[in-house]
BAVEXFI-243708 format. One record per residue: residue in one letter; x, y, z of N, C-alpha, C in turn. Coordinates in pm, whole numbers, padded with zeros to 5 digits, always signed. Example, Ala and Ser with C-alpha at 12.3 -4.5 7.8 and 13.67 -1.06 7.14 Angstrom:
<kolbas>
  r     n_u     n_v     n_w    ca_u    ca_v    ca_w     c_u     c_v     c_w
  A  +01319  -00569  +00780  +01230  -00450  +00780  +01320  -00330  +00780
  S  +01285  -00225  +00708  +01367  -00106  +00714  +01290  +00003  +00787
</kolbas>
This chain:
<kolbas>
  r     n_u     n_v     n_w    ca_u    ca_v    ca_w     c_u     c_v     c_w
  L  -03412  -00758  +03330  -03299  -00743  +03408  -03300  -00840  +03517
  K  -03389  -00909  +03541  -03395  -00996  +03657  -03286  -01104  +03652
  Y  -03260  -01156  +03539  -03161  -01270  +03529  -03018  -01204  +03486
  T  -03006  -01079  +03460  -02887  -01009  +03406  -02768  -01039  +03497
  P  -02764  -01032  +03643  -02650  -01063  +03711  -02605  -01212  +03685
  L  -02698  -01301  +03674  -02661  -01446  +03659  -02600  -01464  +03516
  R  -02655  -01392  +03414  -02603  -01402  +03275  -02444  -01347  +03273
  V  -02431  -01236  +03346  -02310  -01163  +03342  -02199  -01252  +03415
  A  -02247  -01317  +03533  -02157  -01408  +03605  -02115  -01523  +03525
  N  -02211  -01583  +03450  -02188  -01704  +03368  -02097  -01661  +03255
  M  -02108  -01544  +03201  -02025  -01499  +03083  -01885  -01478  +03136
  Y  -01864  -01420  +03260  -01727  -01406  +03296  -01660  -01533  +03323
  V  -01720  -01643  +03387  -01670  -01768  +03430  -01656  -01847  +03298
  S  -01757  -01865  +03208  -01750  -01960  +03100  -01674  -01904  +02982
  E  -01674  -01776  +02964  -01619  -01724  +02853  -01495  -01624  +02863
  I  -01518  -01513  +02925  -01417  -01403  +02943  -01292  -01464  +03037
  F  -01324  -01531  +03132  -01212  -01578  +03220  -01204  -01728  +03214
  S  -01230  -01794  +03107  -01243  -01934  +03093  -01104  -02000  +03127
  S  -00989  -01936  +03101  -00859  -02005  +03125  -00834  -02020  +03276
  L  -00912  -01957  +03359  -00882  -01983  +03512  -00945  -02108  +03548
  T  -01032  -02172  +03468  -01091  -02305  +03500  -01064  -02413  +03409
  Q  -00995  -02388  +03292  -00973  -02481  +03188  -00818  -02505  +03170
  A  -00786  -02623  +03116  -00654  -02663  +03088  -00599  -02585  +02974
  P  -00472  -02561  +02959  -00414  -02500  +02846  -00436  -02584  +02718
  P  -00441  -02528  +02598  -00467  -02606  +02477  -00348  -02700  +02462
  K  -00386  -02821  +02413  -00296  -02909  +02362  -00213  -02866  +02242
  L  -00094  -02870  +02236  -00016  -02815  +02121  +00029  -02932  +02031
  T  -00032  -02943  +01917  +00003  -03057  +01822  +00130  -03007  +01754
  K  +00251  -03093  +01773  +00358  -03054  +01693  +00395  -03160  +01595
  F  +00478  -03140  +01491  +00505  -03221  +01388  +00662  -03215  +01380
  D  +00727  -03335  +01339  +00858  -03342  +01305  +00894  -03243  +01203
  N  +01001  -03177  +01224  +01054  -03074  +01107  +01127  -03157  +01012
  T  +01060  -03247  +00926  +01122  -03339  +00837  +01184  -03270  +00716
  D  +01157  -03140  +00687  +01219  -03072  +00581  +01329  -02988  +00623
  D  +01369  -02987  +00750  +01460  -02906  +00808  +01449  -02765  +00776
  I  +01322  -02713  +00799  +01293  -02563  +00782  +01374  -02496  +00894
  D  +01440  -02392  +00854  +01519  -02312  +00938  +01499  -02171  +00913
  Q  +01395  -02135  +00859  +01372  -01986  +00829  +01259  -01950  +00922
  I  +01242  -01812  +00929  +01145  -01762  +01034  +00998  -01799  +00983
  V  +00923  -01852  +01069  +00777  -01867  +01047  +00701  -01763  +01126
  I  +00623  -01685  +01060  +00524  -01584  +01138  +00392  -01610  +01119
  V  +00313  -01599  +01231  +00174  -01593  +01235  +00133  -01463  +01300
  K  +00074  -01383  +01203  +00054  -01244  +01244  -00095  -01208  +01256
  N  -00130  -01100  +01316  -00268  -01050  +01338  -00359  -01160  +01389
  I  -00315  -01218  +01502  -00394  -01308  +01579  -00457  -01213  +01668
  V  -00608  -01246  +01682  -00694  -01165  +01758  -00657  -01187  +01903
  L  -00652  -01065  +01982  -00635  -01080  +02122  -00753  -00998  +02192
  N  -00819  -01084  +02281  -00931  -01013  +02356  -00889  -01062  +02496
  S  -00879  -00964  +02589  -00855  -01001  +02728  -00934  -00895  +02808
  M  -00907  -00894  +02938  -00963  -00796  +03038  -00857  -00753  +03133
  C  -00845  -00614  +03145  -00768  -00555  +03222  -00787  -00605  +03378
  E  -00691  -00645  +03438  -00703  -00690  +03577  -00718  -00583  +03680
  H  -00694  -00459  +03629  -00707  -00348  +03734  -00849  -00286  +03732
  H  -00910  -00285  +03609  -01047  -00216  +03591  -01151  -00308  +03526
  F  -01112  -00430  +03505  -01218  -00520  +03427  -01279  -00452  +03303
  M  -01193  -00399  +03228  -01221  -00331  +03111  -01155  -00392  +02994
  P  -01209  -00419  +02871  -01145  -00487  +02757  -01010  -00439  +02716
  I  -00921  -00532  +02690  -00802  -00519  +02606  -00836  -00584  +02478
  L  -00813  -00502  +02362  -00844  -00554  +02230  -00720  -00529  +02151
  G  -00686  -00632  +02084  -00573  -00601  +01998  -00532  -00732  +01900
  K  -00410  -00724  +01873  -00358  -00839  +01791  -00214  -00874  +01835
  V  -00169  -01000  +01799  -00045  -01057  +01838  +00019  -01114  +01713
  H  +00150  -01091  +01706  +00227  -01150  +01606  +00336  -01232  +01659
  I  +00354  -01354  +01616  +00449  -01455  +01678  +00532  -01502  +01564
  G  +00655  -01498  +01586  +00762  -01553  +01497  +00848  -01664  +01580
  Y  +00890  -01761  +01488  +00973  -01866  +01560  +01064  -01909  +01438
  I  +01169  -01958  +01485  +01256  -02039  +01396  +01244  -02195  +01429
  P  +01200  -02276  +01339  +01174  -02418  +01379  +01310  -02486  +01415
  Q  +01309  -02566  +01507  +01416  -02662  +01538  +01380  -02798  +01505
  G  +01364  -02881  +01615  +01318  -03026  +01581  +01174  -03049  +01545
  K  +01088  -02950  +01584  +00941  -02952  +01567  +00880  -02833  +01510
  I  +00778  -02841  +01435  +00705  -02743  +01400  +00558  -02751  +01462
  L  +00492  -02638  +01475  +00368  -02639  +01546  +00243  -02613  +01451
  G  +00131  -02684  +01472  +00012  -02654  +01384  -00014  -02513  +01406
  L  -00048  -02455  +01292  -00061  -02311  +01297  -00182  -02255  +01378
  S  -00301  -02333  +01392  -00402  -02292  +01478  -00368  -02280  +01619
  K  -00263  -02355  +01655  -00227  -02371  +01794  -00180  -02221  +01836
  F  -00122  -02138  +01758  -00085  -02008  +01797  -00198  -01921  +01831
  N  -00313  -01932  +01764  -00432  -01873  +01807  -00487  -01914  +01928
  R  -00493  -02040  +01956  -00546  -02106  +02059  -00460  -02062  +02201
  V  -00332  -02049  +02171  -00245  -02012  +02292  -00281  -01875  +02308
  T  -00285  -01783  +02218  -00312  -01640  +02235  -00451  -01630  +02308
  Q  -00554  -01694  +02263  -00679  -01685  +02325  -00690  -01729  +02471
  F  -00612  -01841  +02494  -00621  -01895  +02631  -00529  -01787  +02718
  A  -00422  -01731  +02675  -00342  -01636  +02757  -00426  -01509  +02779
  G  -00517  -01480  +02696  -00604  -01346  +02729  -00734  -01383  +02805
  A  -00770  -01511  +02826  -00893  -01550  +02871  -00885  -01553  +03043
  K  -00840  -01443  +03084  -00842  -01424  +03225  -00804  -01274  +03265
  P  -00821  -01213  +03382  -00786  -01092  +03420  -00628  -01092  +03387
  Q  -00585  -00981  +03317  -00448  -00979  +03267  -00395  -00825  +03261
  V  -00261  -00824  +03239  -00188  -00715  +03193  -00123  -00746  +03070
  Q  -00110  -00663  +02974  -00051  -00700  +02849  +00074  -00755  +02838
  E  +00173  -00707  +02943  +00311  -00760  +02954  +00291  -00911  +02973
  R  +00220  -00950  +03068  +00208  -01086  +03112  +00148  -01181  +03008
  I  +00065  -01122  +02931  -00015  -01207  +02817  +00111  -01250  +02723
  V  +00200  -01155  +02690  +00327  -01198  +02608  +00416  -01305  +02673
  Q  +00420  -01280  +02800  +00507  -01388  +02873  +00440  -01527  +02873
  D  +00317  -01519  +02897  +00230  -01645  +02902  +00232  -01717  +02773
  I  +00223  -01634  +02665  +00239  -01703  +02534  +00364  -01773  +02506
  F  +00467  -01705  +02543  +00596  -01756  +02542  +00621  -01884  +02625
  N  +00568  -01877  +02746  +00589  -01994  +02849  +00505  -02123  +02789
  M  +00401  -02103  +02717  +00317  -02215  +02653  +00402  -02259  +02541
  L  +00450  -02175  +02461  +00517  -02224  +02315  +00656  -02275  +02340
  S  +00746  -02220  +02417  +00890  -02248  +02419  +00917  -02386  +02453
  P  +00842  -02452  +02540  +00888  -02607  +02568  +00856  -02684  +02442
  V  +00752  -02647  +02356  +00728  -02730  +02244  +00808  -02687  +02117
  I  +00829  -02551  +02083  +00892  -02536  +01965  +01042  -02465  +01992
  G  +01084  -02463  +02102  +01216  -02408  +02142  +01223  -02272  +02192
  E  +01341  -02209  +02183  +01370  -02087  +02245  +01377  -01968  +02143
  D  +01376  -01999  +02015  +01389  -01897  +01911  +01241  -01848  +01875
  I  +01209  -01751  +01966  +01067  -01707  +01949  +01065  -01556  +01983
  I  +00967  -01485  +01893  +00948  -01341  +01922  +00811  -01316  +01924
  I  +00760  -01244  +02004  +00611  -01217  +02032  +00587  -01078  +02039
  V  +00488  -01009  +01948  +00474  -00872  +01968  +00321  -00860  +01982
  A  +00272  -00792  +02078  +00132  -00761  +02109  +00111  -00606  +02093
  E  +00001  -00577  +02023  -00051  -00423  +01999  -00180  -00449  +02054
  A  -00230  -00352  +02141  -00356  -00350  +02192  -00398  -00216  +02245
  E  -00534  -00192  +02234  -00606  -00088  +02300  -00662  -00132  +02422
  H  -00642  -00041  +02524  -00693  -00067  +02655  -00824  +00026  +02680
  L  -00943  -00031  +02692  -01055  +00058  +02699  -01054  +00124  +02837
  C  -00973  +00083  +02940  -00978  +00153  +03060  -00902  +00296  +03042
  S  -00828  +00304  +02945  -00779  +00434  +02909  -00846  +00519  +02816
  K  -00944  +00459  +02728  -01026  +00523  +02631  -01153  +00571  +02688
  V  -01209  +00492  +02776  -01346  +00527  +02831  -01350  +00581  +02976
  R  -01253  +00563  +03033  -01247  +00619  +03187  -01101  +00681  +03189
  G  -01065  +00732  +03311  -00927  +00788  +03325  -00913  +00900  +03245
  P  -00798  +00878  +03144  -00769  +00995  +03063  -00862  +01014  +02938
  K  -00940  +00907  +02927  -01043  +00915  +02810  -00973  +00949  +02677
  D  -00870  +00890  +02652  -00787  +00923  +02532  -00829  +00824  +02428
  P  -00894  +00870  +02315  -00966  +00785  +02209  -00858  +00709  +02128
  C  -00720  +00744  +02126  -00621  +00697  +02029  -00511  +00607  +02094
  P  -00495  +00575  +02221  -00387  +00511  +02257  -00375  +00368  +02231
  S  -00252  +00319  +02204  -00226  +00186  +02177  -00094  +00159  +02246
  T  -00094  +00024  +02295  +00019  -00019  +02362  +00075  -00141  +02283
  T  +00215  -00135  +02268  +00290  -00247  +02215  +00391  -00303  +02314
  T  +00383  -00431  +02327  +00478  -00508  +02409  +00546  -00614  +02316
  S  +00661  -00653  +02372  +00736  -00753  +02290  +00811  -00837  +02383
  L  +00854  -00955  +02345  +00937  -01050  +02407  +01024  -01117  +02289
  A  +01147  -01098  +02300  +01244  -01161  +02194  +01334  -01267  +02274
  N  +01341  -01378  +02232  +01435  -01478  +02303  +01507  -01560  +02200
  G  +01604  -01624  +02241  +01697  -01702  +02149  +01762  -01619  +02054
  R  +01769  -01667  +01925  +01839  -01584  +01825  +01760  -01453  +01796
  F  +01631  -01441  +01813  +01570  -01313  +01800  +01620  -01195  +01890
  R  +01669  -01257  +02012  +01725  -01158  +02114  +01871  -01127  +02075
  S  +01952  -01240  +02039  +02092  -01227  +02026  +02142  -01184  +01895
  D  +02049  -01188  +01777  +02105  -01163  +01637  +02012  -01052  +01593
  K  +02067  -00924  +01591  +01991  -00825  +01537  +01943  -00833  +01406
  S  +02011  -00909  +01323  +01967  -00919  +01175  +01844  -01018  +01170
  I  +01836  -01102  +01265  +01706  -01201  +01258  +01588  -01119  +01318
  K  +01617  -01036  +01412  +01511  -00965  +01454  +01458  -00853  +01364
  D  +01549  -00787  +01297  +01518  -00690  +01197  +01444  -00771  +01076
  E  +01473  -00897  +01040  +01418  -00951  +00939  +01272  -00990  +00981
  F  +01250  -01029  +01103  +01107  -01039  +01154  +01016  -00912  +01138
  Y  +01075  -00805  +01195  +00991  -00672  +01179  +00974  -00639  +01030
  N  +01084  -00660  +00956  +01053  -00633  +00817  +00947  -00720  +00742
  L  +00945  -00851  +00786  +00849  -00943  +00719  +00707  -00889  +00774
  L  +00690  -00840  +00898  +00563  -00789  +00954  +00504  -00687  +00867
  K  +00596  -00606  +00812  +00542  -00486  +00720  +00483  -00547  +00578
  I  +00514  -00667  +00543  +00459  -00714  +00412  +00310  -00732  +00416
  V  +00234  -00687  +00317  +00094  -00690  +00311  +00055  -00840  +00258
</kolbas>
C-alpha cells in the first residue's frame, strides 16, 4: 500500500482524466467523392467517464449518426472523440455536447448523438439502485428539423 496513493494519482492524471492535459484527437477527413448523402451510423462506441460530482464511473455506449456533406470522417475518429470527451470529470449531458463540438466543424451540422450510460454513483451509493440507466441525446441540422430522418436513425439503431 506504500505506493498506492502515487499509483492512483498517476492513473487519474495519465489515464482517467487524460483529456485535461492532452490535445483533442486529430480528425482525419476525406473528400466525399461518391457524394454519399445517406445516414452513416457508428454505434455501440464504448463510453467510460467519471462523474464530476462523486468521482464514480460512468459506463456506457454512444451512437453517432451523420449525413455526409463535403467530407467524410475516418470511422475510428468517432471512437477517439468519444474517448476524449469522456476522459475528464464529466456529466453525461456535456459528454454529448463535447462530442458534437469536436465533430461538427469537420463533418457539418447534420449530426445526431445518443449516449446510454450507467452511473455508478447511483448504483453503489445514494439510492443504490442496481438498474438505472440514463439516455441523453443531441440532434442537430436535418436530424432536428426533419422527423423522418430522425426516425430513420432510431430505426437503424434497432437493426442487429
